[in-house]
C-alpha positions as CSV (number, residue, x, y, z in Angstrom):
1,M,34.3,-5.5,31.6
2,A,36.9,-2.8,30.5
3,A,36.0,-0.6,27.1
4,L,38.8,-1.6,24.8
5,L,38.9,1.6,23.0
6,N,39.3,5.2,24.5
7,P,36.5,6.4,24.2
8,H,37.8,9.8,23.0
9,V,40.1,7.8,20.6
10,S,36.3,6.4,19.0
11,V,34.8,10.1,19.0
12,A,38.0,11.0,17.3
13,L,37.5,8.1,14.7
14,A,34.1,9.1,13.8
15,T,34.5,12.3,13.4
16,R,37.3,11.5,10.7
17,F,34.6,10.5,8.2
18,G,35.0,12.9,4.7
19,S,37.6,14.5,6.5
20,D,40.9,14.9,5.3
21,E,42.6,15.7,8.5
22,D,45.3,12.4,8.7
23,A,44.0,10.9,5.8
24,D,45.9,8.3,3.8
25,C,43.9,7.2,1.1
26,S,40.8,8.5,-1.3
27,I,37.8,6.4,-2.0
28,L,36.4,6.7,-5.9
29,F,33.1,5.2,-6.5
30,V,32.6,3.8,-10.3
31,R,30.7,2.5,-12.9
32,S,31.0,-1.6,-12.5
33,T,32.8,-3.3,-15.1
34,A,30.9,-6.3,-14.7
35,V,27.5,-7.2,-14.5
36,E,28.0,-9.8,-11.8
37,P,30.8,-9.7,-9.0
38,A,33.8,-11.4,-10.1
39,A,37.0,-12.7,-7.9
40,G,38.9,-9.7,-6.3
41,P,37.7,-6.6,-4.8
42,D,38.2,-4.6,-7.5
43,S,36.1,-6.7,-9.9
44,G,33.1,-6.9,-7.9
45,A,30.2,-5.2,-9.0
46,A,27.6,-4.3,-6.1
47,P,23.8,-5.9,-6.1
48,G,21.4,-4.1,-8.4
49,A,22.9,-2.5,-11.2
50,A,19.2,-0.5,-11.8
51,P,18.7,2.7,-10.7
52,A,17.1,2.1,-7.2
53,D,14.4,4.8,-8.6
54,G,13.5,3.6,-12.1
55,S,14.9,6.8,-13.6
56,S,15.8,6.4,-17.6
57,A,19.0,8.0,-17.5
58,A,21.6,7.1,-19.2
59,P,24.6,4.9,-17.3
60,A,28.1,5.6,-16.6
61,R,29.9,4.5,-19.2
62,P,32.2,1.2,-17.2
63,G,35.1,1.9,-14.9
64,E,33.6,6.3,-15.0
65,A,33.7,8.2,-12.0
66,L,30.3,8.4,-10.6
67,A,30.8,10.8,-7.5
68,K,33.9,13.1,-6.4
69,P,36.4,11.2,-4.5
70,F,36.5,11.8,-0.7
71,P,39.1,11.1,1.6
72,A,39.3,8.4,3.9
73,H,41.6,6.6,6.1
74,K,43.5,2.9,6.2
75,M,42.9,2.1,9.8
76,V,39.4,2.5,9.7
77,L,38.5,0.6,6.4
78,R,41.0,-2.0,7.1
79,A,39.9,-3.3,10.2
80,A,36.1,-2.2,9.9
81,S,35.7,-3.9,6.3
82,G,36.6,-7.5,5.3
83,W,36.5,-6.2,1.2
84,F,38.8,-2.6,2.0
85,K,40.8,-4.9,3.4
86,I,41.3,-7.6,0.6
87,K,41.2,-4.1,-1.7
88,L,44.7,-3.0,0.6
89,D,46.4,-6.2,1.0
90,Y,46.3,-6.1,-2.7
91,K,47.5,-2.7,-3.4
92,R,50.6,-3.2,-0.8
93,A,51.4,-6.7,-2.9
94,G,51.1,-4.3,-6.0
95,Q,49.1,-6.1,-7.7
96,L,46.3,-3.4,-8.3
97,D,46.7,0.3,-9.3
98,G,46.0,2.9,-8.0
99,D,48.8,4.0,-6.1
100,A,50.2,7.9,-5.7
101,A,52.4,7.5,-8.8
102,A,49.6,6.9,-11.1
103,A,47.5,9.3,-9.3
104,S,50.2,11.7,-10.2
105,R,50.2,10.2,-13.9
106,R,46.1,10.8,-14.3
107,R,46.8,14.5,-13.2
108,R,47.2,15.2,-16.7
109,P,44.0,14.4,-18.8
110,P,44.8,11.8,-21.7
111,A,45.4,13.3,-25.1
112,N,44.0,13.1,-28.5
113,S,45.7,11.9,-31.2
114,H,47.1,15.4,-32.1
115,G,48.7,15.2,-28.8
116,R,46.3,17.8,-27.4
117,H,44.6,16.9,-24.2
118,R,40.9,16.7,-24.2
119,R,38.7,18.9,-22.5
120,P,35.0,17.8,-20.8
121,A,32.7,18.2,-23.0
122,A,30.0,21.2,-22.3
123,G,27.8,20.2,-19.4
124,Q,29.8,17.0,-18.6
125,K,31.4,16.8,-15.1
126,S,34.6,14.8,-14.6
127,H,34.3,13.7,-11.1
128,T,37.9,12.0,-12.0
129,A,39.7,15.1,-11.4
130,T,41.1,15.8,-8.1
131,A,42.8,18.6,-6.1
132,G,44.6,19.0,-3.4
133,A,46.0,16.7,-1.0
134,L,43.7,13.9,-2.5
135,D,45.9,14.0,-5.7
136,C,48.6,12.4,-3.6
137,L,46.8,9.6,-1.4
138,T,45.7,5.8,-2.8
139,V,42.9,5.9,-4.6
140,L,40.6,2.8,-3.6
141,R,37.9,2.2,-6.4
142,V,34.3,0.8,-5.8
143,Q,32.4,-0.4,-8.4
144,L,28.4,0.3,-8.2
145,G,26.0,-0.9,-10.3
146,S,24.7,3.0,-11.0
147,A,25.2,7.0,-9.3
148,T,21.9,5.8,-7.1
149,E,23.8,3.5,-5.3
150,V,26.4,5.8,-4.4
151,P,24.5,7.2,-1.1
152,A,23.9,3.8,0.2
153,A,27.6,2.8,-0.3
154,R,28.7,6.4,1.0
155,A,26.6,5.4,4.9
156,A,27.8,2.4,4.2
157,I,31.6,3.4,4.9
158,R,30.5,6.2,7.2
159,F,29.1,3.1,9.3
160,A,32.3,2.1,9.3
161,Y,33.6,4.6,10.8
162,T,31.0,5.6,13.5
163,G,29.4,2.4,14.0
164,A,26.0,3.6,13.6
165,V,22.7,4.0,11.1
166,E,22.1,7.6,10.3
167,A,19.4,9.0,12.4
168,G,16.3,9.8,10.0
169,S,17.4,7.1,7.6
170,S,14.0,6.0,5.8
171,V,13.2,2.0,5.7
172,R,14.5,2.1,1.9
173,E,18.1,3.6,2.7
174,V,18.2,1.3,6.0
175,L,17.4,-1.1,3.5
176,E,19.8,-0.1,0.4
177,L,22.3,0.2,3.6
178,Y,22.3,-3.4,4.6
179,R,23.2,-4.2,0.9
180,Q,25.9,-2.1,0.4
181,G,26.9,-3.1,4.1
182,Q,26.9,-6.6,3.0
183,Y,28.5,-6.0,-0.7
184,L,31.8,-4.3,1.5
185,Q,31.7,-6.6,4.3
186,V,31.3,-3.9,6.9
187,E,30.9,-5.5,10.1
188,G,28.0,-5.0,12.5
189,C,26.8,-3.5,9.5
190,G,23.8,-5.9,8.6
191,T,23.2,-6.5,12.0
192,A,22.4,-2.6,13.2
193,C,20.1,-2.2,9.9
194,I,17.9,-5.2,10.9
195,A,17.9,-3.3,14.5
196,A,17.2,0.2,12.8
197,I,13.9,-1.5,10.9
198,E,13.2,-3.1,13.9
199,D,13.1,0.4,16.2
200,K,10.4,2.1,13.2
201,L,8.1,-0.7,13.7
202,N,8.1,-0.8,16.9
203,A,7.6,3.2,17.0
204,V,4.5,2.5,14.9
205,P,1.6,2.6,17.1
206,S,-0.8,-0.5,18.1
207,D,-4.0,-0.8,16.8
208,G,-6.0,-1.4,19.9
209,T,-9.1,-2.0,18.6
210,S,-10.8,-5.3,17.4
211,G,-12.0,-4.0,14.2
212,D,-15.5,-3.3,15.6
213,G,-16.0,0.3,14.8
214,G,-13.6,3.2,16.2
215,A,-14.5,5.6,19.0
216,D,-15.6,8.5,16.7
217,G,-18.4,6.2,15.5
218,S,-17.5,6.1,11.7
219,G,-16.2,2.3,11.8
220,A,-12.7,3.5,11.1
221,S,-11.2,0.8,13.6
222,S,-7.1,1.3,12.2
223,A,-4.8,2.9,13.8
224,S,-4.3,5.0,10.5
225,S,-7.8,6.4,10.8
226,S,-8.1,7.5,14.3
227,R,-4.7,8.5,15.7
228,G,-3.6,10.4,12.8
229,L,-0.7,7.9,11.4
230,P,1.6,9.2,8.6
231,S,0.7,8.5,5.0
232,S,2.1,5.7,2.9
233,A,5.1,7.5,1.4
234,Q,6.4,7.9,5.1
235,H,5.2,5.2,7.2
236,P,7.5,3.0,7.7
237,L,5.3,-0.2,8.0
238,L,3.8,0.3,4.2
239,E,7.8,1.8,3.1
240,L,8.6,-2.1,4.3
241,F,6.4,-3.9,2.2
242,S,6.6,-1.6,-0.9
243,C,10.5,-2.4,-1.2
244,G,9.9,-6.3,-0.8
245,S,12.5,-6.9,-3.7
246,M,15.4,-5.3,-1.1
247,W,14.4,-8.1,1.8
248,P,17.4,-9.2,3.8
249,D,18.0,-13.1,3.1
250,D,19.2,-12.9,6.5
251,P,17.7,-15.6,9.3
252,A,17.5,-12.3,12.0
253,F,15.3,-10.4,9.4
254,C,12.6,-13.2,9.8
255,P,11.2,-12.5,12.7
256,V,11.4,-8.8,12.0
257,L,9.4,-9.4,8.9
258,S,6.9,-11.5,10.7
259,K,6.4,-9.1,13.2
260,A,5.7,-6.3,10.7
261,K,2.9,-9.1,8.9
262,S,0.9,-8.6,11.7
263,Q,1.3,-4.6,12.0
264,L,0.2,-4.3,9.1
265,V,-2.7,-6.6,9.4
266,S,-3.9,-4.5,12.4
267,H,-3.2,-1.4,10.4
268,F,-5.5,-2.3,7.6
269,G,-8.0,-3.9,10.2
270,D,-10.7,-5.8,7.9
271,A,-11.9,-5.8,4.4
272,I,-14.5,-3.0,5.6
273,T,-12.4,-0.3,7.0
274,A,-9.5,-0.7,4.5
275,L,-12.3,0.1,1.5
276,N,-14.4,2.7,3.3
277,T,-12.2,4.9,4.6
278,P,-10.1,7.1,1.9
279,E,-6.9,6.9,3.5
280,L,-7.0,3.6,4.3
281,R,-8.2,2.8,0.4
282,Q,-5.7,4.8,-1.4
283,Q,-2.9,3.3,0.9
284,L,-4.1,-0.2,-0.2
285,L,-4.3,0.8,-3.4
286,A,-0.5,2.0,-3.4
287,L,0.4,-1.4,-1.1
288,P,2.6,-4.0,-3.4
289,A,1.5,-7.7,-4.4
290,E,3.6,-8.4,-1.4
291,G,1.2,-6.8,0.9
292,L,-2.0,-7.7,-0.3
293,E,-1.0,-11.3,0.0
294,V,-0.1,-10.7,4.1
295,L,-3.6,-9.1,4.3
296,L,-5.2,-12.6,1.8
297,E,-3.6,-15.1,3.7
298,S,-4.5,-13.6,7.3
299,D,-7.4,-15.5,9.3
300,D,-7.0,-12.2,11.1
301,F,-7.8,-9.6,8.8
302,G,-11.2,-9.2,8.9
303,T,-14.8,-8.5,7.1
304,D,-18.2,-9.0,7.2
305,V,-18.5,-11.7,4.5
306,E,-15.8,-13.2,1.7
307,D,-17.4,-11.6,-1.0
308,T,-15.8,-7.9,0.6
309,I,-12.3,-9.4,0.3
310,L,-13.4,-10.5,-3.1
311,L,-14.0,-6.6,-3.9
312,L,-11.0,-6.4,-2.4
313,L,-9.0,-7.8,-4.6
314,A,-10.5,-6.9,-7.3
315,T,-10.2,-3.0,-6.1
316,W,-6.0,-3.2,-6.0
317,V,-6.5,-5.3,-9.4
318,Q,-8.2,-2.8,-11.3
319,R,-5.2,-0.3,-10.1
320,N,-2.1,-2.5,-10.1
321,G,-2.8,-5.7,-12.4
322,G,-0.9,-4.7,-15.8
323,R,1.8,-3.3,-13.3
324,A,1.9,-6.7,-10.8
325,G,1.7,-8.7,-14.1
326,A,-0.8,-12.0,-14.6
327,V,1.2,-14.5,-12.9
328,T,1.5,-12.0,-9.5
329,V,-2.6,-11.3,-10.1
330,E,-3.4,-15.2,-10.1
331,R,-1.6,-15.9,-7.1
332,L,-3.8,-13.6,-5.5
333,C,-6.8,-14.6,-6.7
334,R,-6.3,-18.2,-5.4
335,L,-6.1,-16.6,-2.5
336,V,-9.8,-15.7,-1.9
337,R,-11.7,-18.7,0.2
338,L,-14.2,-18.3,-2.7
339,A,-16.3,-21.7,-0.5
340,Q,-16.8,-19.2,1.9
341,L,-18.7,-16.8,-0.4
342,S,-22.0,-15.7,0.5
343,P,-25.0,-18.4,-1.2
344,G,-26.9,-15.2,-2.8
345,F,-23.6,-13.5,-4.2
346,A,-22.0,-16.6,-5.2
347,E,-25.2,-17.2,-7.4
348,V,-24.6,-13.9,-9.1
349,I,-20.8,-13.9,-9.2
350,L,-19.1,-17.3,-9.5
351,P,-21.2,-17.8,-13.0
352,A,-19.6,-14.7,-14.0
353,L,-16.8,-15.1,-12.9
354,P,-15.2,-16.9,-15.4
355,Y,-16.1,-13.7,-18.4
356,A,-13.8,-11.9,-16.1
357,R,-10.4,-12.1,-17.6
358,W,-8.3,-10.9,-14.7
359,F,-9.6,-14.0,-12.5
360,P,-8.4,-17.3,-13.5
361,V,-11.1,-19.7,-12.5
362,K,-12.4,-21.9,-15.2
363,P,-16.6,-22.5,-15.4
364,A,-16.2,-26.1,-14.1
365,E,-14.5,-24.7,-10.6
366,A,-17.0,-21.8,-10.8
367,I,-20.2,-24.5,-10.5
368,N,-18.0,-27.0,-7.9
369,L,-17.8,-23.8,-5.8
370,L,-21.2,-22.6,-6.6
371,S,-22.3,-26.2,-5.4
372,L,-20.3,-25.7,-1.7
373,C,-21.5,-21.7,-1.6
374,T,-25.2,-23.1,-1.6
375,S,-24.2,-25.9,0.8
376,A,-24.2,-24.2,3.3
377,G,-26.0,-25.4,6.3
378,V,-27.1,-29.0,4.9
379,A,-23.7,-30.7,6.3
380,E,-24.6,-34.1,5.0
381,K,-24.5,-32.5,1.4
382,R,-21.5,-30.2,1.9
383,R,-19.6,-33.4,3.1
384,R,-20.5,-35.3,0.1
385,L,-19.4,-32.7,-2.2
386,M,-16.3,-32.3,-0.6
387,E,-15.6,-35.9,-1.3
388,A,-16.7,-35.6,-4.8
389,L,-14.1,-32.6,-5.2
390,K,-11.0,-34.5,-3.6
391,E,-10.7,-36.3,-6.9
392,K,-10.8,-33.1,-9.2
393,H,-9.4,-30.6,-7.2
394,D,-7.0,-29.8,-4.2
395,P,-9.7,-29.2,-0.8
396,Q,-6.3,-28.0,0.6
397,A,-6.4,-25.1,-1.6
398,P,-7.7,-21.4,-0.3
399,W,-10.2,-21.7,-2.7
400,F,-12.1,-24.5,-1.3
401,S,-11.2,-23.5,2.7
402,S,-13.5,-23.7,5.5
403,K,-11.6,-21.5,8.1
404,P,-13.4,-18.6,8.6
405,R,-11.7,-14.7,8.6
406,R,-12.6,-12.8,11.7
407,Q,-15.7,-11.4,11.7
408,C,-15.6,-7.4,12.1
409,L,-19.4,-6.9,12.2
410,A,-20.0,-9.3,15.7
411,S,-20.9,-6.7,17.9
412,G,-24.7,-5.4,18.2
413,Q,-23.8,-1.5,17.4
414,G,-21.9,-2.5,13.8
415,R,-20.4,0.5,11.7
416,T,-21.4,3.7,11.2
417,F,-21.1,6.0,7.7
418,E,-22.1,9.2,7.9
419,W,-23.3,11.1,5.1
420,T,-24.8,14.7,4.8
421,I,-26.2,16.7,2.1
422,R,-25.8,20.0,1.6
423,E,-28.4,23.3,1.4
424,P,-27.0,24.1,-2.1
425,Q,-27.7,20.8,-3.6
426,L,-31.3,20.3,-2.4
427,C,-32.0,23.9,-3.6
428,A,-30.6,22.9,-7.1
429,L,-33.0,20.9,-7.9
430,Q,-35.1,22.1,-10.2
431,P,-39.3,21.6,-9.9
432,G,-41.4,19.7,-11.8
433,S,-40.1,16.9,-11.8
434,V,-39.0,13.8,-9.5
435,R,-35.6,14.3,-8.7
436,H,-33.0,11.8,-7.0
437,L,-30.0,12.7,-5.2
438,V,-27.3,10.5,-4.3
439,C,-26.7,12.2,-0.9
440,F,-23.4,9.3,0.1
441,D,-20.7,11.3,0.7
442,H,-18.5,9.3,3.4
443,K,-15.1,11.0,4.0
444,G,-15.1,11.5,-0.2
445,L,-16.1,8.3,-0.9
446,P,-19.2,8.2,-3.1
447,F,-20.4,5.1,-2.1
448,L,-20.5,2.2,0.5
449,S,-18.7,-1.1,0.2
450,A,-20.1,-4.5,1.8
451,R,-20.8,-7.4,1.0
452,G,-19.4,-8.1,-2.4
453,F,-21.5,-4.4,-4.0
454,E,-21.6,-0.7,-3.7
455,W,-24.4,0.9,-2.0
456,F,-25.5,4.8,-1.7
457,P,-28.3,5.8,-0.3
458,V,-30.8,8.1,-2.6
459,I,-33.4,10.9,-1.9
460,E,-36.0,10.8,-4.3
461,Y,-37.6,14.6,-4.2
462,D,-40.8,15.5,-5.9
463,P,-41.2,19.0,-5.3
464,D,-45.1,18.7,-5.1
465,A,-45.3,15.6,-3.1
466,V,-46.6,15.5,0.4
467,A,-42.7,14.0,1.5
468,A,-39.6,12.6,0.0
469,G,-38.4,8.8,-0.5
470,V,-35.4,7.2,1.2
471,T,-33.6,4.7,-0.8
472,L,-30.6,2.3,-0.5
473,Y,-29.0,1.7,-4.1
474,C,-27.3,-1.1,-4.9
475,E,-24.6,-1.8,-7.8
476,L,-22.5,-4.1,-9.2
477,P,-19.4,-2.6,-8.7
478,S,-17.2,-2.2,-12.7
479,V,-13.9,-3.4,-11.1
480,Y,-15.3,-6.9,-11.7
481,G,-15.1,-6.3,-15.2
482,L,-18.6,-7.8,-15.5
483,E,-20.2,-5.4,-18.2
484,E,-22.5,-6.4,-20.5
485,A,-20.5,-6.5,-23.1
486,S,-18.6,-9.5,-21.4
487,L,-21.8,-11.2,-20.2
488,G,-23.9,-10.8,-23.2
489,G,-26.5,-8.9,-21.6
490,P,-28.0,-7.2,-18.9
491,L,-27.6,-8.8,-14.9
492,A,-30.7,-9.7,-13.6
493,A,-30.1,-10.4,-9.8
494,L,-30.7,-9.9,-6.2
495,A,-28.4,-9.1,-3.2
496,Q,-28.7,-8.6,0.7
497,I,-27.6,-6.1,3.6
498,G,-27.6,-6.0,6.9
499,A,-28.1,-2.2,7.7
500,R,-30.0,0.7,8.9
501,L,-30.7,3.7,6.6
502,E,-30.8,6.5,9.3
503,V,-32.1,10.6,8.2
504,D,-32.4,13.3,11.2
505,R,-34.5,15.8,12.1
506,W,-32.8,19.3,12.5
507,I,-33.4,18.7,16.2
508,R,-31.1,16.0,16.3
509,K,-33.6,13.1,16.9
510,G,-34.2,10.0,14.2
511,A,-36.9,11.4,11.5
512,F,-37.0,8.0,9.7
513,T,-35.2,4.7,9.8
514,C,-35.3,2.1,7.6
515,T,-33.9,-1.8,8.4
516,F,-32.7,-4.2,6.1
517,T,-32.7,-7.7,6.9
518,A,-32.4,-11.5,5.7
519,A,-35.9,-11.4,4.7
520,D,-35.3,-8.4,1.9
521,Y,-33.8,-8.4,-1.1
522,I,-32.8,-5.5,-4.2
523,G,-32.1,-5.7,-7.3
524,I,-28.6,-5.0,-8.4
525,G,-28.8,-2.1,-10.4
526,G,-32.0,-0.9,-8.3
527,A,-32.8,0.3,-4.8
528,A,-34.9,-0.2,-1.5
529,G,-36.6,1.6,1.1
530,L,-39.5,3.6,1.3
531,R,-41.2,6.3,-1.8
532,I,-43.2,8.1,1.1
533,A,-40.8,8.6,4.3
534,L,-39.6,12.2,4.8
535,P,-42.6,14.3,5.2
536,L,-41.9,17.6,4.3
537,R,-43.8,21.2,5.2
538,P,-46.8,21.8,3.5
539,L,-46.8,23.7,0.0
540,P,-46.7,27.5,0.4
541,A,-48.2,30.1,-1.4
542,E,-45.3,30.7,-4.2
543,K,-45.4,34.7,-3.3
544,S,-45.4,34.1,0.3
545,L,-41.8,32.8,0.7
546,G,-39.9,35.3,-1.9
547,G,-36.5,34.8,-2.3
548,G,-37.0,32.6,-5.2
549,K,-36.9,28.8,-6.0
550,G,-34.1,28.6,-2.7
551,A,-36.5,29.8,-0.3
552,F,-39.0,27.4,-1.2
553,V,-37.0,24.0,-1.2
554,K,-35.1,25.7,2.1
555,Y,-38.6,25.9,3.9
556,R,-40.4,22.3,2.8
557,W,-37.2,20.7,4.2
558,A,-37.2,22.7,7.6
559,D,-37.8,19.8,9.6
560,Y,-34.3,18.2,8.2
561,L,-32.2,21.2,7.4
562,W,-29.5,21.6,10.1
563,G,-26.5,23.8,10.2
564,G,-27.3,23.8,6.5
565,K,-27.2,20.1,6.0
566,V,-29.4,17.6,6.1
567,K,-27.8,14.5,8.2
568,G,-28.2,10.7,7.8
569,R,-26.2,7.5,8.1
570,V,-25.8,4.0,6.7
571,V,-25.3,1.4,9.9
572,L,-24.0,-1.8,9.0
573,V,-25.3,-4.8,11.1
574,P,-24.5,-8.7,10.1
575,L,-27.4,-9.7,8.2
576,R,-30.1,-11.6,10.4
């Protein structure tokens, strides 16, 4: 089919945006005089009166100009915008002010009671004053909620000329353009905005991994950690979920949002990766409730056990709970599959969870859920429990769900988290007493999050001993809000983990390996491992080394120092 418009004419019209060449009207953005849109093109207010950036600047008075007027062309506006078409029809019928005569009368500022013209207050800008040819043009007033809506409204009018979303627009800017395009009834704007968002999401690299560990051996399976995706401030996927209140109520947006949810799950990968990769952890904490809800609902969001899902939620709630509100937090809490908590963890956490004010579980519910968790492997007991629970709870609720999430520790190689001790840290140890050196520093994180707890290796060093000890410490995360004061006393409980704790010799061969299996238990707030694990070089004569205490320590640790560091790792494996 032949083009309906000469392409040269199309280009010429597009370049007329904001140009006074052939302009026959001007557009002036003013503060809305109504909270809600009313009938008629000059009385409607754009949606969203609150500033988009949350600023507390005093809003303009109703009817006051929000920006300087700019030239426009009636032919373009009438053809591209239903809102402007009605506006222009009203003006043609003389039902609205803003014609050239009225504009001429408005050139002079209003007089005060003494007949003198008022001057703008010091520092006050007057956008209503126009200059040159614009003074003689028909003025089309567009009511907006605030000055923060001006860029998007201007972009919507630009679209009326160009038919394209401006290149380089962020997801938020495109969503703002969509809203203003709908308000101004700009033909094709909504469709183009949704297509632009879809293009931005399609440009996000796919994960390409199964969540069983990255190529670098660090266990970071997401694209963000292994392929250098931009930060959350620039990442179009994360930006989309930070704008949930702006999502279009448009059927065409549904498949885009559905794909975005899948991409979000793929981006974070699993709970182990999300909590133990510094960049992803920060993005997780910045994620709005709508985004976290997507992760918690998904069967494809992997984990080692449901225990770590609860830890992930608690970590988010500690940072965002106050801002999100109690109703939202409760909605998120009810997405955790509590009946799938590991038996040992459930015995510790479920009786205590009612004392954590942030999690809405009642003592009776906690007891019922604990019975389910500890019935794993006893089919008849679990079946009878589910029958009894039907009378008191909704068995279809996520708390009682038996549908498993994707297992992220399914492969035999496990997840590896490297750690190092630098030589100055060793040299700083004072002789004469046993010192415990926390050596976990995986990419800036001081602990490893797994199986609902926080873990970190500890070196026990006695300068007078023949060997150093290596242990794995377990701690109840503070994000659960289960301090002694809330529980009424200290907690005496045990935890388990499937892991290998390794330390290297300087020649990069394994010097020490300690494996933790289902037969091992670690006291919460305590450690397990070997007190005599790393044989040190014999004590030398103090005067034979020289160089002070640092030389003494360096000599004793010489078999393990490589490049000024002692290196090791924690390898997470399935608990068996």
